[in-house]
VOMAR-438439 format. One line per field, with one value per residue (C-alpha): residue number from 1; residue in one letter; chain; x, y, z. Coordinates in steps of 0.05 Angstrom, whole numbers, plus 32768, in hexadecimal, padded with zeros to 4 digits. Last residue first. Example, Ala and Ser with C-alpha at 12.3 -4.5 7.8 and 13.67 -1.06 7.14 Angstrom:
2
pos: 2  1;
code: S  A;
unit: A  A;
u: 8111  80F6;
v: 7FEB  7FA6;
w: 808F  809C;
This chain:
249
pos: 249  248  247  246  245  244  243  242  241  240  239  238  237  236  235  234  233  232  231  230  229  228  227  226  225  224  223  222  221  220  219  218  217  216  215  214  213  212  211  210  209  208  207  206  205  204  203  202  201  200  199  198  197  196  195  194  193  192  191  190  189  188  187  186  185  184  183  182  181  180  179  178  177  176  175  174  173  172  171  170  169  168  167  166  165  164  163  162  161  160  159  158  157  156  155  154  153  152  151  150  149  148  147  146  145  144  143  142  141  140  139  138  137  136  135  134  133  132  131  130  129  128  127  126  125  124  123  122  121  120  119  118  117  116  115  114  113  112  111  110  109  108  107  106  105  104  103  102  101  100  99  98  97  96  95  94  93  92  91  90  89  88  87  86  85  84  83  82  81  80  79  78  77  76  75  74  73  72  71  70  69  68  67  66  65  64  63  62  61  60  59  58  57  56  55  54  53  52  51  50  49  48  47  46  45  44  43  42  41  40  39  38  37  36  35  34  33  32  31  30  29  28  27  26  25  24  23  22  21  20  19  18  17  16  15  14  13  12  11  10  9  8  7  6  5  4  3  2  1;
code: A  L  R  R  F  G  S  K  A  Q  M  K  Y  K  E  Q  F  K  L  V  K  K  I  Y  R  R  T  A  K  F  P  P  V  G  E  Y  N  R  V  H  R  S  G  A  N  Y  A  A  L  A  L  Q  V  D  G  E  F  R  D  L  L  L  K  F  Y  R  V  G  G  D  I  N  E  R  P  D  Y  I  N  R  V  G  L  A  K  A  T  S  P  M  L  Q  M  L  G  R  A  G  K  K  S  K  A  R  P  N  F  G  S  E  A  F  I  I  A  R  V  L  H  P  D  V  E  Y  Q  G  A  V  Q  V  I  I  G  Q  F  P  V  T  E  E  P  L  A  S  D  A  S  S  I  M  A  V  T  A  A  K  G  S  A  S  G  I  E  S  M  A  L  A  S  D  G  G  R  A  G  V  R  S  A  V  V  A  P  E  P  L  L  V  L  S  V  P  P  Q  P  L  I  L  E  P  L  P  S  T  A  V  P  A  A  P  K  G  A  T  C  A  V  A  L  L  V  T  C  A  A  V  T  V  S  F  V  V  A  D  K  L  V  S  V  K  S  S  F  Y  V  N  L  S  M;
unit: A  A  A  A  A  A  A  A  A  A  A  A  A  A  A  A  A  A  A  A  A  A  A  A  A  A  A  A  A  A  A  A  A  A  A  A  A  A  A  A  A  A  A  A  A  A  A  A  A  A  A  A  A  A  A  A  A  A  A  A  A  A  A  A  A  A  A  A  A  A  A  A  A  A  A  A  A  A  A  A  A  A  A  A  A  A  A  A  A  A  A  A  A  A  A  A  A  A  A  A  A  A  A  A  A  A  A  A  A  A  A  A  A  A  A  A  A  A  A  A  A  A  A  A  A  A  A  A  A  A  A  A  A  A  A  A  A  A  A  A  A  A  A  A  A  A  A  A  A  A  A  A  A  A  A  A  A  A  A  A  A  A  A  A  A  A  A  A  A  A  A  A  A  A  A  A  A  A  A  A  A  A  A  A  A  A  A  A  A  A  A  A  A  A  A  A  A  A  A  A  A  A  A  A  A  A  A  A  A  A  A  A  A  A  A  A  A  A  A  A  A  A  A  A  A  A  A  A  A  A  A  A  A  A  A  A  A  A  A  A  A  A  A  A  A  A  A  A  A;
u: 81B3  81BA  81F8  81D7  8199  81C5  81E8  81A6  818C  81CC  81C9  8182  8198  81CF  819F  816F  81AB  81BD  8174  816D  81AE  81A0  815A  8176  81AE  817B  814F  818A  81A2  815D  814E  8108  80FE  80C7  8092  80B6  8075  8059  8098  809A  8051  805C  808D  80D8  80EC  80AF  80A0  80E6  80E1  809F  80BE  80F9  80CC  809F  8063  802F  8042  8004  8008  8050  803E  8005  8035  8066  802F  801E  8068  8070  8031  8041  808A  8075  8040  806F  80AA  8082  809E  8062  8031  7FEB  7FF7  7FB4  7FD2  7FB8  7FD6  8019  8018  8009  803F  8073  808B  80D5  80D4  80F3  80D6  80C9  80C6  80C5  80EB  812A  8125  8113  812D  8112  8108  8151  8159  8189  8151  813C  8171  816F  8123  8120  8152  812B  80EB  810E  8127  80DF  80C6  8080  8040  801B  8014  8056  807B  8058  806C  80B3  80C1  80A3  80CE  810C  8107  8153  8176  819C  8167  8173  81B9  81ED  8210  824B  8247  8216  8248  826B  8229  8215  8258  8253  820D  8225  8260  8231  8203  823D  824E  8206  81C2  819B  81A8  816A  812E  80E7  80A3  8062  8083  808E  80CB  810E  8126  816A  8183  8189  81C6  81D9  81B0  81B6  81B2  8199  81CA  81BA  819C  81C9  81B9  81C2  81D6  81BF  81F7  81F5  81DD  8213  8227  8229  826B  825E  8284  82AE  8292  82B5  82E1  82C7  82EB  82C1  82B7  82D4  829E  8293  82BA  8295  8293  82DF  82EA  82BC  82DC  8321  830B  82EB  832B  8357  8329  832B  8377  837D  834E  8373  83B5  8399  837B  83BD  83E4  83B3  83B9  8406  8404  83D5  8400  843D  8419  8402  8448  8465  842D  8439  8483  8474  844C;
v: 7F46  7F7E  7F9B  7F98  7FBC  7FF4  7FFD  8001  8036  805F  805C  8077  80AE  80C2  80C2  80F1  811A  8129  8136  8169  818C  8191  81AD  81E1  81F5  8200  8229  8254  8260  8278  8266  824C  8201  81F7  821F  8260  827F  823D  822D  8275  8271  8230  824F  8254  8219  81ED  81FF  81EB  81AB  819A  81AA  817D  8145  8143  811B  813D  8184  8191  814B  8155  819A  817D  8147  817E  819F  815E  8152  8197  8193  814D  8161  819F  817C  8143  8170  81A3  81E7  81FB  81EC  81F0  81D4  81D4  81D7  821E  8233  8214  8239  827C  826E  825F  8217  8209  81BD  81B3  81F1  8237  8264  82AD  82D1  82D4  8289  8263  8220  8204  81BC  81BA  817F  81A6  81D8  81D8  81AE  8179  8179  8172  8139  8114  811D  8101  80C5  80BA  80B6  80D4  80AB  80DB  80AA  8088  80CA  80DA  8098  8096  80DE  80D7  809A  80B9  80F8  80FE  80C3  8098  8061  8058  803D  8068  8058  8086  80BC  80E4  80E9  8125  814A  813E  8155  8195  81A0  8197  81C6  81FB  81F3  81FF  823F  8257  8249  8266  827F  8282  825C  826E  824D  826B  82AF  82A5  82C5  82AC  8273  826B  8229  8217  821E  8211  81D7  81B8  816C  8159  8136  80ED  80E0  80BE  8077  8065  801D  7FF7  7FDA  7F8F  7F6F  7F5E  7F16  7F07  7F04  7EDD  7EF6  7EBF  7EA7  7EC3  7E93  7E7D  7E7A  7E5B  7E8B  7E74  7E5D  7E8E  7E7F  7E69  7E1F  7E1D  7E3C  7E0B  7DD0  7DE7  7DF0  7DAB  7D8C  7DB1  7D9E  7D56  7D57  7D79  7D46  7D0B  7D27  7D33  7CED  7CCF  7CF7  7CE4  7C9B  7CA0  7CC1  7C8B  7C54  7C71  7C77  7C30  7C19  7C3B  7C22  7BDC  7BE3  7BFE  7BBF;
w: 7F53  7F87  7F65  7F20  7F3C  7F57  7F15  7EF1  7F23  7F1D  7ED1  7ED3  7F02  7ED1  7E97  7EBB  7ECF  7E87  7E74  7EAC  7E9B  7E51  7E5D  7E8E  7E60  7E29  7E58  7E70  7E29  7E13  7DCA  7DDA  7DD2  7D9F  7D7A  7D8F  7DA7  7DC1  7DE8  7E02  7E17  7E3D  7E6F  7E73  7EA0  7EA2  7E59  7E44  7E6C  7E49  7E06  7E15  7E2F  7DF2  7E0B  7DDF  7DF2  7E1D  7E3B  7E50  7E6B  7E95  7EAF  7EC3  7EEC  7F0F  7F1C  7F3B  7F65  7F81  7F8D  7FB3  7FDC  7FEF  7FFF  8028  8017  7FEC  8023  8006  7FC0  7F9C  7F56  7F4B  7F8E  7F7C  7F39  7F5C  7F91  7F5B  7F60  7F64  7F61  7FA5  7FC5  7FAD  7F70  7F87  7F50  7F7A  7F84  7FC3  7FD8  801A  8000  7FE8  7FB9  7F8C  7F80  7F37  7F15  7F4B  7F4D  7F01  7F03  7F37  7F0F  7ED2  7EF9  7F12  7ECA  7ECA  7ECE  7EFC  7F37  7F27  7F2B  7F6D  7F8D  7F71  7F85  7FCA  7FD9  7FBC  7FE7  7FE9  7FC8  7FFB  7FF9  7FAE  7FB8  7F95  7F54  7F44  7F0F  7F39  7F71  7F52  7F47  7F90  7FAA  7F81  7F9D  7FE5  7FDA  7FBE  7FFA  8029  8003  800A  7FEC  7FB1  7F6A  7F3F  7F23  7F0F  7EFF  7EE4  7EDC  7E91  7E73  7E8E  7EB9  7ED8  7EF3  7F3C  7F67  7FAF  7FC7  800B  8012  8056  8083  8090  80D4  8105  8115  815E  8165  81A2  81CD  81CD  820D  823F  824B  8296  82BB  82FC  8338  8358  839A  83D6  83FE  8441  8483  84B9  84F1  8534  8564  859D  85DE  861E  860B  8603  8647  8669  8646  865A  86A2  86A4  8688  86BA  86F3  86DF  86DB  871F  873E  871F  8738  877F  8781  876A  879E  87D6  87C2  87C4  8809  8824  8806  8828  886C  8868  8857  8895  88C3  88AB  88BA  8900  8911;
């Protein structure tokens, strides 16, 4: 009877130990679950997306305006007051003119010629060689639209105010009006002297009355230099144009 009691007590102690162990384990699990549920979820580590490099649009080109050609010297004219020429400009103008004379031997594209569009249009309108008009403008003012001589001739083709007024030129310094008046006047001289370019140039430089009085080119050194200079540059401009056409062909 005592042996049964002993074993019963042992079994009871063992059962209590198992129940206690199970209870402690269950409590531990529940406590762990409760603690885990109370904590915020850990942020998921993400790697930043690589920045996309988009092609950039091409930078727009800014074209600088071409510098205006400044004249420094125009030929001298004597006698008639219809048109006149004289020294104008400054040291910088002289350098520009020398550069222009030096570059005349090499062919230049037509778009680099000052006032080329106006010259071609007006020369075509009055049936005058545009290369001759160019040469006259160069000899008269060096392509300076603000040129003014000591005798009062003004603008690209050095019109006297009285001549400009007779030709209907309102703004003598406006390139288009000045070239239109100058070419129209030169065309009248060509017609008067039956298409003789040298006589027309002499009249443009020295005046028609001197040409009539001397029955030809007057013996003025300035006038003869003027005619020679204009004809020389007319040929140079023709050679430039031919050279340019050959390059484009």
